[in-house]
N, C-alpha and C positions, 0 to 999 in steps of 0.2 A: 144304764148304759148299755150299748150293744157290743160290749167286749166279754168274749168266752174266755173262761179259765183254761191253762193248758198243761198238762201232763208233760213235762219236760225230761224226755228221752234223749235230749241235743248235750248239753254242758251248761257252765254257769255264764252263758253267755249275755251279755248285754241286754239284746234286743229281747230276750224274754225275762228281763228281770233280774237277772244274777242268780241269786240262791234265795232260798226262803229262811228268815230269819227266825230263830228258836225263842222259847217265851220269854227267857233271861234278859235277850237284847231288845226286846218290845217293850218289857216291862222297864226297863233302866230307860228307854228314849221315853216312856209315856212321867215318869217320874220326871226326867229332865225338862219334859215342855210343860210341868207346871209351877216352877218356879224361873224367876229372873238371878242370874249369876254374874260375876266377874268374869268375863268372857278367857280374856289373856292368862288370867290367874289359873282359870280351869284347864285351857291349852297345854299350856306348861305342866302340872300337876298329874294331868292324864299321861303327857308324854313321858316323865318320870315313870309313871308305875307302867306305863308300856313298855319301856325300857329294861324295868327290872324284870319283868314279866319273860320277856324276849334276852336275854342274856346279852344287851347293846349297850351301849355306852350313852345312848339318845334316842327317841322317837319323836316322830308328832303325827298329828292325823292331817289328812288332804281330802281336798275334794275328788275321790279317787285316784286309781293309778297314774290316768295319764296328767292329772292336774301335779301331781307328784315330779314326774317327770321335766314339767316346766319348772316348777319352784327348787329342784335341786340342780338342773342345767344353770341356771338362775344364778344359784349361791355357788355353783363352781368359777362362773365367769366374775362375781364378786359381789361385795357388799350394795344395798339397796342405793345409798347415795350415790351410787357411783353409776354414770351412762354405760349401758351395755356396747362394748366396742363391734364395729363391724365385723373387724377381724377374727371374731370369737369362733373358734371350730370345736365341734363334737367328733370325736373319731369314732366309725363303727364301721363293723366288716359289712362288706359288701353285700352279703347275702342275707343280713340280718334288718335290711333295709325294709320298713315296713309302714303302715299307715301312722304309724305313733311318732314318726320323724316332725311331724306337725308341733308335736307337743315340746319338743325341743327347739325348732325353728321361729316360734313365736317370740322367745327371747331375743332372737336378730343373731343367733349365732347360724352358721351354715354347717352341713353334714361333710367329713372329710371320710372319704371309703377307703379302707384296705383290705386287702388280701388275707388269705389266711397264711401266711408265715408270719416268724416272728422277724424277720429283716423288715417286713415292710410295717408293721407295727411300731418298731425301734425307729424306723425314717419317719412316722407320723410323728413320733413324740418330740426327739431331738432336744432333750432335757438341757442339752448346752447350746444347742444350735439356735438357728433361728425360730422353729416352729414351736410352740408351746401350748398345746391345745387347751380348752377349759377341761374337759375329763374325756373319757373313755364312756361311752354306753355300751352295752354287754346284754343281750336278752337271753333269758334263761329258756329251756326246753327243747326237746328232742326235736322239732321242727326248725329249730333256729342253729342246731348243734354244727349240719352239713357247712366246709367252708368258712367255718370260725374256729380260731385257737380257743382251747379249751380256759375257763375262768381264771385256773390256776397259772395258766403261762401268762395269760394277760396283765394279772396282779403282779405278778414277778416282774415282769417288763415295765411297767406303767409305775411301781413303786420305785425302780429304780429312776425312772426318770423324771418322778416328784410329780406325776399326773395323778388324779382321784379317777377310780373306778367306780361305775355306777352300775349295780346289775338290777334289771327289770327281770323280776320275778312275779308279776302280777297274778299268775293262775297257778304257779307252784305248790300250792298247796291243797290235798297232800303232795309231799310229806311237811308236817309243823316243823319239823326241822330247818326249813328254808327261811324261817324268820330268824334263825342265828345263822345258819351254817355259812353263809357266802360272805359275811361281816366276821363274826368273833373266830370263827374257825378257818376261813378261806382268806381273809384280810383284803376285803371288796371297803370299801371307804361307805357305799350306803347299799340298801336294797330297798325295793318298791314292791310291793303287795297290796293287791286289791285286798279293800275291805269286805267287798260285797260278794266274793266267790267262795272258795274254799273255807274262809272265816268265819262266813254266813253271817256279817253285819249288815249295816246299813250299804244299800247300793250303790251310794253316792259318798262313799269313804274310800281314802286309799292309806296307806301308811307308807313312812319315811324311817328305816333302823339305820344305824350307823355311828359313824364319828360326831363328837357333841359339835365340835365347829361348823359342820355342815348342816345337821339341826337344827341349830342356833340360827343360822343363815336362813335355813327356810321358813322359820317365824318370823324373823324382820320383812321377809320378802310375801307373807300371807297376809291374810284379811286375818283382824281388822284393819292392819294399817294401809296405807295408801300407797301402795308398792303394784309389781304387777300381778302379784298373786290378788288383787281384791277383791277380783271378780269370781275367785275360787273360793269360794266360801264354805265355811264349817260351821256348824250350827252346833249348840249344847247337845242337842237332842242325838247327833252323829257323835259326838266326845263322847259320850255317857256309853250309847250303843256300840262303837267300835270296842271298848274297853272291856264291856261288858263280852263280846263275842268271843274276844281274844283270851279270855280267860274261861268262857264256855268252852272253848275249841282246846284249851291247853289241859282240859279235864276229862277230855274223851279219849276212850281206848281207841287209839289209831288203828292199831292191828284188827280189833275186831270189827270196826269201820271198813276196814279194806276187805275183811272176809267177808262181808254182806253184800259188798261191790260185787264181790266176785261170784256169790251163789246167784245174783241177779244175771250175772253174763251167762253162768252155765244152765240158768234155767233157761236164757233165751236162746242159746244154742243148740242145748239137747232138744226143745221144742220145735225147734225151725229147720233142723238140718237135714228132715228126710223129705222134706215137701219140694216136688219136681220144677225143675229149674233155678231151683237155688241152693247156694252154698251159705253154709252157716260158720263161721269159726270166729275163737277169739283173736280179738286184736291186741297189743300191748307193747308199748305204753299208751296211756290215752291219749287224745289230740293234743294236750299239751304237756305232753310226757312226764304224765304224773302215774305212780307205781301203782295202777290197777288197770285192769282191762276196759274193754269194750266188746260188744257181740257185734261185728261186721255181719252182713247179709249182702252178697252178690248173684244179683239177676243174670241169668242168661236169656232169658224169653220175657223178659217185661222191661217198660220202661219206667226207669228209675223214679222222675219226675211224676209221674202216673201214681205211685205208690207214696211217694211225699205228698202230694196234694191230698190223696184219698184220706191219708191218716190226718193231714190236717181239717179238710173240711169234713171228717166224720162227725158222727154223734157225739163224742169224745175228740176233745181236738189234741193231737199225738205231735209234737215235734222232736224231730231226729235228727242225725248230723250228718254232713256231708264233708267235713274238716279233714284233711288228711286220709283219706279212702280214695279209691279209682271212681272212674264215670260213673260206673254201672254198680257201683256200691253204695250202700246206706250204713251208718253206726248208731248203735245204739248204747248211751251211756247210763249207767246207773248211779252217779254221784249227785244227780240233780231230783232224784225219785221219793215221794214219799211212800211209807209203807203199804205194802198191797199195789204200788202200781205197777210193779215189773207182771205179775200176773196180766194186769190188766193189759199191757201194752202186749202182751204173748198172745191172749185172747183175743184181741183187736186185726192183729196180723196174721193172725188163723185162720179169723172169718173172711179177713179181706184177699188172702191169698191162695186159699182153697176152695 
């Protein structure tokens, strides 16, 4: 086929395939593909193992993080046998509204916006008053932090009102502690993580971690049951693959991994900062607020899009980032590179820009 491989210096974005699965994950999926299983039992047993690994009460695998939002919101609304009420509400900070609103709204719930004050959030919950929303949906990441209350305050206020708090931390690995920090340590009812980003599992997987009652409802809403999640199917290959990915991730030396990322960033900044018409510097944190840098290139006498197109259409197809940077900048992210590709990216840019 006329599909060219990509050197991904952008991020774990879905349009480029998320991340690359390590050999143990691929092997687990291959082995799962070779036999039939009792899928509901496997679903439950994998969840129990994932809960144990991640220090949570319960866990379940979903068909991506967006599907996890749908299942968790549906679970906060009620049991599968209950019709979703038209008046169901999901509270979100206005500054955190994004394209994944649809994943919540597909349940029939509407988004109720609040501003960044405790008084507004308290008024939206009104535990002893008229309004009692299904949940609060809070998005993690530095780019969502502005004009929203910190998660610690959200949990405190929502807990007093008896309203569940759901954290979307799809791209918040690293750090791997995101698997338990929001729930076990900070008290959120559930955290949602992408399986195909920092965990390096199957791209079509997500993970719900948190309270037992909530995860149990997610399973009842999900395939193979004939409920709202029937089309959000998870196969035996994805179940084994994500379990293997979490096991593999927890075995890695995260500090050494982050140090490797920083070496790539330093390589790029040092190699490009003396080029005329270009300013190269380290940006921190990453576009998703992860604890590692990116190399940011600012162009003073070049059209940014021409550089992006030249990298994409060159002999080697290279993808770079534009999220979270100015209109005259590009970002080079080391997270999704294979060994040696940082030098390839540097050499290609030097040839292009000199």
